[in-house]
C-alpha positions in Angstrom: 149.0 96.7 50.6 146.4 98.6 50.6 142.9 98.0 50.7 139.5 100.6 51.1 136.2 98.5 52.1 133.2 100.5 50.6 130.1 99.2 52.9 127.1 99.1 50.6 126.8 98.2 46.7 124.0 100.7 46.0 123.9 103.2 43.8 126.4 105.5 46.1 128.2 102.2 46.8 129.1 101.8 44.2 129.7 105.1 42.5 132.3 105.5 45.1 133.9 102.4 44.5 133.9 103.7 41.3 135.7 106.4 42.1 138.0 105.2 44.0 139.2 102.7 41.5 139.7 105.2 38.9 141.9 107.1 40.6 144.4 103.7 41.8 144.6 104.5 45.7 144.2 100.8 46.5 142.7 97.9 46.2 138.7 98.2 46.0 136.5 96.0 48.2 132.4 96.3 47.7 130.7 94.6 50.8 126.7 93.9 50.3 124.5 91.8 52.3 122.7 91.1 49.0 124.4 88.4 47.1 125.8 88.7 43.7 125.2 92.5 43.7 128.7 93.9 45.1 130.4 90.9 42.8 128.7 92.1 39.4 129.0 95.6 40.1 132.9 95.0 40.9 133.1 92.7 37.6 131.5 95.7 36.0 133.8 98.5 37.6 136.9 95.9 36.7 136.1 95.2 33.0 136.6 99.2 32.8 140.5 98.8 33.7 141.5 98.9 30.1 140.1 102.4 29.0 140.9 103.7 32.5 144.0 102.3 33.3 144.1 101.8 37.0 145.8 98.7 38.1 144.6 98.2 41.6 141.5 95.3 42.0 138.2 96.0 42.7 136.5 92.7 44.2 132.7 92.3 46.0 131.8 90.2 48.2 128.6 89.3 51.1 131.5 88.4 53.7 133.0 91.3 56.0 136.1 88.9 56.5 137.2 90.0 52.8 137.8 93.8 54.3 140.0 92.5 56.6 143.7 92.8 56.1 145.1 90.3 58.2 148.5 90.8 60.0 148.9 94.3 58.6 147.4 95.7 62.3 144.2 96.8 63.1 142.4 98.5 60.4 139.3 99.2 62.3 138.5 102.6 63.7 138.1 103.1 67.6 135.5 105.5 69.0 138.4 108.6 70.4 136.3 108.6 73.5 136.4 105.1 74.7 138.6 103.6 72.6 136.2 100.3 71.7 134.5 99.4 68.2 131.7 102.3 67.3 
């Protein structure tokens, strides 16, 4: 299972999430600190699935833990110089 996390559900984040889901690369989760915004925008985008024909899911959340893939490995980016989280 592949998942792409989009941090921020404003105009740019929502547009990016929509373009990613239209390409049907992977499941998309939109994350934002404002309650209800990522969930509502994800619902709006998901309702276009029947017209656009994508198979993957798009969800919205306020919990950054929802972007974690679990036991599939470490999906965080690390600083190449230090090896630590940026």
